[in-house]
N, C-alpha and C positions, 0 to 999 in steps of 0.2 A: 279703323273699322270702316270709316266712311259713313257713319251713321250721324244725323243731325242733333245739336244741342239746342235747347229751348230756354230762354230766361225771360221772366217776368219783368214788365217796363219799368215796375216801381218797386222799392224795398217794401218788406213787410215787417214791421218791428225792427227797422234797422238792418234787416238781412235781406240779401238777394234771394231768389227763388230760381233754382236750376232745375231742368230735366235732362238727363244725360245718359249716355250708355257706357258701361265700363267694361273692358275685356277681361281675359283670363290672367293678366299679369300678376294679380294677387291670388290667384287660384280660382278653380272652377265655381266655388261656393259664392264669389263675390262678382262673377259675371252676370250681366242683366242690365235693366233699366232702373235708375235711381231718382228719388227727388232729395234736394238738399241745398244749401246755401252756397256750395262751392264745388266745382268739378273735382271728383276725386278725393273730397274732404273726408275727414273723420266724423263730422256731424250729418247724419242723413235722417229723413222723415219716413220715406216709403220705399218698397222694393218690390220689382217685378223680374221674375227668373225667366222670362221669355226671351231666349238669345237669338232666335231666328228672326223675330218682327224686325222689319228694316225701320220702323217708326214706333212712337210709344204705343204699348198695347192699351185698349180701351178698358180692360177689366183684369181682375186677377191680381190686384195690388195688396201687399202685407204692410198693415200699420199697426205697431211699429214695424221696422225693416225684418226684425226676426221674429216677429209675432205671427198670429193666423191671418188669414186673406180676410180682407175688409169687403163685405158685399155691397157696402153702401157706396164706396168710392168708384166711380165711373169716369171715364175721360170722353169727350166728344170732339169732333174737329170743329173749329170755329171760322175757318177761312178757305177758300179754293185750293184745290190742288191735290186731292185724293183723300184717302181715308184718314190719314193723320196730318198734323201741321207741318208745313215745309220749312227747310232751313231759312231763318230770317223771318219767319212769319209772324204774324201779330202776337205781342205778349199775351201771356196767360195771367188771370187775375188769380187771387186766393191769398191765404196765409197760412203759416206753418201749423200743422194740427188740423187743417181743414183743406177739402179738395181746392186746387187753384182755379181761378177764372177760367172759364171754358171747359171745365170737367163737370158734367152733369150727372145728377142721379140717373138710374136706369129709366128708359121710356115706359109711361103708363099711359092709361086712357085719359081723354080730356076731362077736366075737372075744373068748373069755375072757381070754387073755393081754393083748390089747390094752386091754380093759376094767380089767384090774388095774394095767397101766401107767398108764392114765389116772388112776386112783384114787390111786395113789401120787404122781402129778404134782400131782393136786388137793391132797392132803395137804402135800407140799412147798411148793406155793404158799401153802396157808394158813398153815404154818409161817413161811415168809418174811414174810407178811402180818403175822402176830402179832408176829414180831420187829422188823419196820418200826413197828408201832404203839407196842411198847414203847420203841424208840428215840425215837420221835415224843414220847411221853409225858415220856421222860426230859428230852429237849430243851426241852418245854414247860415242867417243873418247874424246870430249869436258869434259863430266861429268865424265869420268874415270880420266882425268888429274886433274880436280877439287878434285875428291875424294882422288887421291894421294897426292895433295898438303895439302889437310885438314888433312890426316893422318899424314903427316910429321909435319904439325904444331901442332897436337895433341901430337905427340911423343916428340916435343921439350918442349911443355908446361908440359907433363908428367916428363920429365927429370928435367926441372926447379923447378916444384913442389916436385919432390923428394928431390932435392938439399935443397929446403927451409925446408922440413920437416925434413932432416937429421940435418940442423943448428939448427932448433927448439927443437928437441930432445936433442943435445948437451947443448943448452942453458937451458933447463928444468933441465937436469941432473946437471948441474953446480948450478943452483939455489937451486935443492933439497939438494946438498951436503952443501952448504952454509946454507940453513935453517937448516939442521940437526945439522950442528956445532953449529949454534946460539941457538937451543933449547937445546943442550947438555951444552953449558955454562949457559944458562937461568936456567936450571934444577939444574945444580950445585950451582949457586948462591942462586936459591929459596930453596935448601936444607940446605946451610949454615945458611941463614936467618931463616929457620923454625927451625933449632936446637937453634939458639941464642934466638928466641922468646920463644921457648918451656922451655930453662933455664930460661929466664926472667920470663915466666909466673908461672914458678913451685917457683921460689923465692918469687915472688909477692903473690902468693897464700898462701905461708906459712905466711907471714906477715898478710895478710888479714884474715886469720883464727884467729889470735890474736886479730884483730880489731874486729872481729864479736864478740868474746868474751868479749872485752872491751864494747861494745854497750850493753851487757845485764848484765853489771856489777852491783853489790849493794853497798851500802856505805860501807859494811865490806870487799868486795874484790877488790875494785876500785884500791887502791894503789898497790896491788900486781900485778894485771892485767896491770897496767900502766908500772910497771918496766919490765914486760914480754915483753909488746910491745916494748919498747926502746931497749931492747936486741934483739929482732928479727929482728928489723929496722938495728942496728948495724951489725948483723951477715949476713943478705942478701943484703946489701946495694950494693956491686959491682956486684952481680948476677943479681939483678934487672934491671941493665942497663939503658935502655931509659924509662923504667917504674918506675924508682926510684921516680922522682919528684912527679909523680901522686900519688903513693902509700903513699909517705911522706904527701903530702897534704890531702890524705884520713885519714891518722892516726891522723894528727893534728885536722882536723875537727871533727872527732870521739871523740878525747879526749875533745874538747871543748864541744861538744853536751853531752857527757856523764857526765862531769864535772857540767854541767848546770843541768842535769837531776837528778844527786846526791844530788846537793844543793835543788832542789825541793822536793826530797823526804824527806830529813831532814827537811825542813820547814813544810812539810805536816804532818810528824810525830809529831813535836812540836805542830801544829794547832790541831791535832787530839787529843792529850793528854789534852790540855787546853779545848776543847770542851767536852770532857769526864767528867772533873771535874765539869765543869759548868751544864751539863746535870744532874749530881748526885744531885747537889745542887738544881736545879729547881725541880726534882722529889721529894726531901724532903720537899720542901715548898709547892708543890701542895698537898702531903699526909696530911700535917698539916691542910691545908686550907679545905680540903675536910673533914676531921674529925670534925673540929669545925663547918662547916655549917650542917652536918648530925646532930650533937647533937642539933643544934637549931632548925633544922627540926622536930626531934622527940619531943622536949619539946613542940613545938607549937602544934604538932598533939595530944599530950596527953590533953592539955587544951581543944582542939576542940572535941575530943571523949566524954567529960564530957557533953557538950552541946547537942551533938547528942543524947546521952543516956537520957537526960532531953527531948528532943522532942519526943522520942520514949514512954516515959512515959506518956506524955501529951495525945497522940494519943490513948494509951491503956485505959486512963481514960475516953476518949469521947466513946469509943467502949463499956465500961461497964456501961453506963447509962440504967436505967431500961426502960422497954417497955412502962411503963404508964406516963413517963416523958413528961412534956409539951413540945409544939414546941418552946416556947421561952427559956427553959433551954437547949434544945438540939442545937439551933441555936447559943446561947451565947458560950457553950462550944466548939462548932466546929470552931467559928470565932477565939476564943482563941487559940486552937491548930493550926490552919492554920496559923494565925499570928506568932507564934513561930516557926513553921516550915520553913516559909519564911526567918524569920530574921537568923536561922541557916544555910539556903541554902547560904545567902549571906556572911555569916561567911566562909562557905565552899568554895565559889567562890573566896574569898580573900586568903584562905589558899592555894588553888589551884595556884593562882598566886604567891603566896608565894614561894612555891616548885619549880615552873618553873624558879622564878629568882635566887633562890639559886642553883638550878642545873645548870642554865647558869652560875652562879660564879664559880662553880666547874671546868667548862671546859671540854674540850675532852682530857683527859689525862688517864694513867693508873690508878691512884688513883680514878678517878671518874668511870670509868669501873669497879673497884673492889666493889664498893657500890651501883652499879646500880640497883641490886636485892632488897636491903633495900629501896632505893629511890622509886622503882616501887611499894612496898608494902605499902608506905606512900600515894601515887597516889591512890591505890586501896582503902585504908581506905577513902579517900575523896569521891571516886566514890560510895562507898557502903553507905556512910553518905548521899549524894545527892539523892540515889535511895530511902533510908528510909525516908527522908523527904519528897520527891514526893509521897510516898505511904501514909504519914500522911495528906498531903495536899489533895490528891484525896479522902481520906476516909472522911475526914472532908468536902469536899465540896459536897460529895454525901449524907452525913447525913444531911446537911444544906438544900440542895435541896429538900430532901425527907419531912423534917419538914415544908418547905415553901410551899410545894404542899399540905401536909397535912391541913395546916392552910387555904390555899386558897380553898380547898373542903369544909372544914367546913363553911367557910365564904358564898361559893356558895350556899350551902344548907340552910343557914339562909336567904340568899337574895332570893331564890326560894319561900320559905315559905312566906316570906313578899309579894312577887310578888303575889303569889296564894290568900293569905288573901285580897290583895288590889282589886282582881277581883271578890273574892267571897262576892258579896254585901250582901247577906242574911245571911252570916257567919254561913251555915249550913255545912261547911267541905267539899263542893263539888260544881262544876260548872254546871249550868243549861245551857240549849240551848242559852237562850238569853244571858246569861253571857259569853259564848264561842264566840257568834257573837261580843258582845261588846270588848272581849278581842282581837279579830282579827282586830277590827277597831281601838282599841288604840293602839296596839302594831306594826302592819304592815301597817296601814292606808289602810286597804284592807277589801272591804265587801264580806263576804263568801256567794256563793250562796247557795240556798236551798239544792241542790244536794250535794254540798261539805260538808255543814253542817250535813246533815243526815249521810253522810259517816263518819265523825269523831265521832259523837255522838254514832252511832251504835258500832264503834270498841273500843270505850275508856269509854263509860259510866258504871258506874259512874265515873265522873271526878273528883278524889280527887288529894290530893297533890302529890301522888307517880305518877299518871299518867298524871300531868301537863306538864312535859317535852315532853311526847309524843304527846299530844295536840299542843304544841309549834311547834314541827317538821312538824305535819300534816298541819297546817295552813299555815307554810312557804312553803310547796310543793304546797299546792292549789294555793297560789300566783305565784310561780314560774311557774306553768302551764298555768294559765291565760297569764302571761308575755311571755311565750314561744309561745303561739298561736298568740299574737300580733306581736312578732318578725318574726314569719313565714310569717304572711301576709305582713309584711313591706319588708322582703327579697324577697317575690314573686313580689312585686311591683318594687323592685330595679332590680330584674332579667329581668324584661321586659324592663326597661330603658337601662339595659346594652346591652341586645340584639339588641335594636334599634340603640344604638351608635356603637355596633360591625358592624351591617349593613352599617352604614355610614362610618366607618373606611375601612371596606372592599372594598366600592366603591372608596375611595380614593387610596387604594391599587392597585385595578383594573386600575385605572387612571394611575397611575405610572408605572404599568406594560405594559400599552398600550404605553406610552411614550418611555419606554425602548424598546419596541418592534419596535417601528419607528426608534429609534436611532441604534438598531442592524441592521435593513435593510439598513439604510443610510450608516453605517459602511461597509456592505457587499458590497454595491455599489462602496463605495470608495476603498476597497480592491480590487474589480475586475478591476476597471480602474487603480490601482496602480500595477497590476501584471506586466506589462511591464516595470515599474520602479524597481520592486524588482529582475526581471530577468536580469536588467542592458544591455539591447539590445543595442549592439554596432552600429546598423544601424540606430538608431533614431538620427536625428540632433539636434542641442542645441534648436531649435525653437520648435520643436515636444516635446522634453523633457520638456520645460517651460510650454507648453500649456497642457500637461498631468498632470503634477505638480500642476498648478493653478486650474484645474477642481478638482483635488482631494482634495486640500486644501479647496474649496468651499464647497464640499460635506462634508467634516469634520466639517466645521462651521455649516452646518445645523444639522449635527449629535450632535455636542455639545450643540446646542440650545435646541434640543429635549431632550438631557440629563439634561440639566438645569431645565426644566419643570418637569421631572422625580423626581429630587433631591427635587425640592420644593414640590411636592405630598409626598415624603418620610419624609419631615420635618413635613409637616401636620399630617402624621399618627404618628410621635413622639410626637408632642404636644398634640394630642387627647389621646394618650395612657398614657401621664404623668398625665392628669387630672383624670383619673379612674383607680384605682389599679386593678380592673376587667379585664381591657384590656391588662394588662402586657403579659398574655399568647398570645394574639393575635400579640401584638408586636414581642415577641419572636420568633413566628412561622413564621411571614410574613418579619419582616425586615432584617433578614441575607440573605434570598433569594434576596430581592431586592438589599441590599448593595452589594452581589456578582456580581449580573448581572451589576449593576452601575460600579463596579470595572473593570469587564471584558470589558464592553463598553469604559470606560475611557482608559483602556491599549490599546485595539484596535486601538481608535482613535489617541492616542498619537503614536503608533507604525507606523501607516499609515502616520500620520502628520509628523513624523520624516523622513519617506521615501521620502516624497514629498519634505521637506527641503533639504535632501540630493541629490535628484534629481534636485532640481533648483540650488544647488551648482555645481552639475555636469555639468548641462547645461552651467553655467557661464564658468566652466573651460573648457568644450568642445567648446563652441564658441570662447573663447580665444585660444584654440589650432588649431581650424580652421583657425581663422584668423592668428595666428602665423604660420601655414604652408604656407599661402598665402605670409605672410611675408618673409619666406625662399624662395619662388619662385621669388618674386619681387627682392630680394637681389641678387640671382643667374642671373637673367636677367639684372639687373643693372651692375653687374660686367662685364657680357658678353659685354654690350654696351660700358662700359668703355675701356675693353680690345681692342675692335674693333676699337673704336676712338683713342686710346692710350693716354687716359685722366687719370689724378690722380682722387682720390675721390672728392677732393677740386675743382679742374677744372670742373668736372661734375656737382657738386652741384651749382657753380657759373652759368653754362649755363642753368640748369634746373630752377634755381631760377630767372633768367632772370637778374641778377646782384644785386638782392635783398639780404638782409641778411638773409632771412627766406623763407622757401617754404610755401606758403599758401594752403588752401585745393583745390583751383581750379588748381593751378599750379601742385599740387601732383597728382591730378586726371588726368591733361594732360600728366604728366610723365608716370604714369600707360598706359594710352592709347597708348603712343609711344613706349611701350615695345613689340608691335605685338600681334599676334594671339596666341602664345605660353602661354600667361597669361589669364586665363579664371576666371572671377569674376561674382559672382552672383550679383543681383542688391541690392545696399546699402553696398557691402563688401568693397568697396574702401573707402566709408566715416568711416567704423568701422576700417579699417586698418590705416586710417590718424590718428583717435582718439587714437589708441593704441600706434602709435608712437609718436604722439605729446604730448600724455598724458594732463596735465592740461595747459600746455603752449599755446595750441591752434594754434600752427604753428610748422614747424620742423626747427630747427636752424641747422646750418652748424655742429655744434659739435655732435647733434643728429644723423644727416645724416651720418657723419663720422663713429660714433658708429654703425650705421645700417648696413654699407656695409663692416665693418671691417671683414677680413676673417683670421682664424687661422688654423694652421697645427700641428699635434702631430706627433712626430719622432717614427716611428717603426722600424728602422733599423739605426744602428749606422752610422753617417756620418760626414762631416765637414763642417763648415761655412767659405766661401771664401771671400776675399775682392772684388773681381771683378767677371764678368760675366764668364770669362775664368776657366774651373775646375783646370788648372794648376796654378792658381794664388795663391797668399799667403794666408796661412790658418789663420782665426781669432781665432778659437779654435774648439773642438770637440764637437759635439752634442750628448747628452745622450739620451738613450731610454726613451720614454714618455715625453721628454721634449716639451713645446709648444712654437709655433713661430707664430707672427704676420706678415702675407703677406703685404709689401709695395709696390713691383712693379713686373710686370710680367703677365703670364710666358714669358720668352724670351729663345729663343733656342740657344744653345752653338753649333756652326756649326762643331767644331773639332770632337766631338763625338756624334751628334745629340740627345741632350737630353734636356728636358724643365728644366728650372732654375727660382727660385723665389729670389728676394731680400726681406729679411725678417729681424725681429727683435726678439731677444728672450725675452720672457716676463720676465724671472727670473732676468736677469742682464744687458738688454737692449743692448746687443751685436748686431751689424749690420752687414750683409753679404749676400753673395749669397749662395743658397743650392739646390741642385738636388732632384727634385721630384721623380723620378724613374729612374733606369738605363736602357742603351739601350737594355738590355735582358728583360725588364719588371719588375725588382726587385723593389718594392716601398721603398722608403726611409721616405716619408712624406704622411700622409693622412689628409684629412680635418677633423678639429674637434679640441678637446683639450680645447675648451671653454666651452664645457658641463660638469658639475658635478653632482654626486649623492650624496645626503645626506646618510651617513651610520649610524649617531647616532643623536637622536634628539636634536635640538639647537634652538637658536633664530635668527631672522633676526632684525638689529637694523638700526636707521636712521643715524648713524655716525660711523667714524672709531674708536673710542674711546668707550670701552664697558662701562666705568663707566660713561661717560658724555652723552651717547646717550640713546634714548627711544626705546622700542621694538616695531618693526613693526607688527609682528606676529610671531608664533612658525613655525619651519620647521621640518616636520615629516620624519621620516626614509624613504628612497625610492623615495622622491622628487627629480626632476631634476632641476637644475639651470643653466641660462646662464651667465657666466662671463663677467662683464662689465668692470671691472678694476681687473688686477691680483695683487697677494700679496703684501700688504703694512703691515707694522709693527706697532702695537699698542705698543708704547714704555713703557707705564705705566705696562701694564700685560705682555710684552713680548710674543705678539701673532700675527700670521700672519693671516690677513683677507683680503678678497677679496670682491669687490662690485659686486653683482649678481642680476639677474632677475629670479623668480620663473616661471617655464614653464606652471604651472597650472593655475596661475591667474594674472600673471604679476606684483606681489608684488616685489619691487626694495628695496635693502639695502645692508649692510655689514654683513657679516657672517665670523666666525671663520673656517679655514682650519683644525687646529690642536692645542689643548690645550698645556698649558706650562707643563703639567704632561705627555704629549705623547699621549694623547686621540685623535684619528682621527673622525673628524666630515663630511669631504669632500673628495670624491676620483674621480679623473678624469674618465669619461665614456669612 
């Protein structure tokens, strides 16, 4: 900004006095002229907001800087150069809190008294300035003396440090020389040892080379190599030094192993020779056996071939019969050829089995493989013979069938002639109109109509023996037409009956569909009512959940009743369709749709019913949770009452029970009423709370009450258990992180350090002592809890400590919370740690395993 800065020549109260201009870098409100000990500093004495003045304004100063304008403070120039002091001008006097030197009050008329007062003020200020300068000079001399003393001490420390460094350097030099000498000696010793070890290794290597050759020795070279090894050992014994024993052991071990191997090789060679001789003898015997069996097979096949030739000749004889041979001759010749061929086939089958048996007797060897082609030729001859006999049998069968058909045709022709002659009453060789009508009546028990008779006579007249077959067929056709018309009439009648029954069945189907529609509507209503249950609204109370669930269940009952009616109608449809085959199509068309709708309604009803059951279970759990919450509030208030009265739990119980052995319902309700307005209970909640606490006993015993008000703490920071209330008393033992304690007395204040302490018992070993809840800085050592556990792996709740001798109460699912009633006890039979606990969801009580004997964890502390 180019505006000057002014500084007072001497300090005032140890501070500089600066007069300067500050621009808008910190905002427009801080732009202007300032008085302060430092340019731009946080400490200021006066402020003038005149931003346009190139030099400090003479008036308009605010003291303090954010206060009102000071009418007394005025500035006046004290040197040449214009209306204000110039850059580097003479310093201004003054002190903080008063106008600096050179700043004068506003001009007034001349007054001697005032002039005198001003002179006295000036002398007083000068004296003050001289006093301050003397003090500053004294302070300067004191600081200079301190600086000289510090410099002397620093020089002394530097000399001592130099001496220490010199000694350290000498010590380091001496250590380096000693280390160099030690290393030189060590290097010399190492070289000597290395040379010795090299000589030993060279000697050992020479022996080991021979050992290696011995390892691969053969029976022929073993003795020579053994002698060579002994010589090498003798020659290098001294040179091997410390390795001599080891190399000797290796040599001895190699000789033993090689000797054993050579013995094994010799035995194997002898065994191989024996096996070779045996193998040659076996092959010779096998070749002789194969030759003998092959000869037998060929002899048998030569005999069989003659029989096959005999069968083939018999077949040729049958085929050579004359065309005019009688049927009886053909049949007898064919049967003889067929019988002979079948006998030969049986012989061929026996021969095939014989070949297989003898081939199996030959075995699988080189000799058998050598005659395999010849054996296959024999098999081929058997197969060829079978085919030849099959051809003879087939040809004989065909000739026989042909002869039989020919004989049957001749017999049929004779029979037809006889039949014609029977109906040709006038024996004129043809049938008249009356004779055809009589034939229809006698043969088919059918009376021909005139129209049908006319058609037959017109198409077949004259009706002789050759046309008799055609007349037979036409009469049969005429009868079938009459019967077909009757059948069609019956079918029409039947169709009408079926249509009527279909209509009746369709009515039943419609009734079933109506009942299903009603059931679907009822299910929709139940689903609409159950939406709140499906959403799992957390703001619904247990009674509201129960009410909705019961309403849904009632609606589902109605839906199921309607569904039963629909199913009954469906069964009626099935029964009606069973009686009539024509209704099967209707059943196939209608029943699947009805069954699908029925199944969907059943599934919807089941789903909504299941949701209602789940909601009722949730209502029971929620009601229990609501009561359990009130139970926790009651326990908190009861413990507060106990602490206020200074009573133990047993004393409080006796007072509440009026000396009786148990709390009845009326006394329990009176106890609740005495807990004050902090406990808010809905109507009937007190009775429900009593029932939950008392259980089946009907009253709250002292044991149940003590269990109810029992308070547990969990260790969250390591601390100690002390014998007495005082922190400095003797320690019982250290408390580990996450350990659980039962509060017996307290809280009591330890006056020395002002902390609250409880008398507690450790649940894992029953150690008793006093422990601090939180430190005097608020650091917590214990927090309420430790008796709540979470199931981390599904297990069971049993009615007794012993797993094997107790019964299952129910399964405990992963994620369930349980309140511990009795801490870990051991099941000696199975070596398990178990606790007695109550499920927070439904109050089920029993024993549960914390950790299995294989390390599986079932419960963890919350």
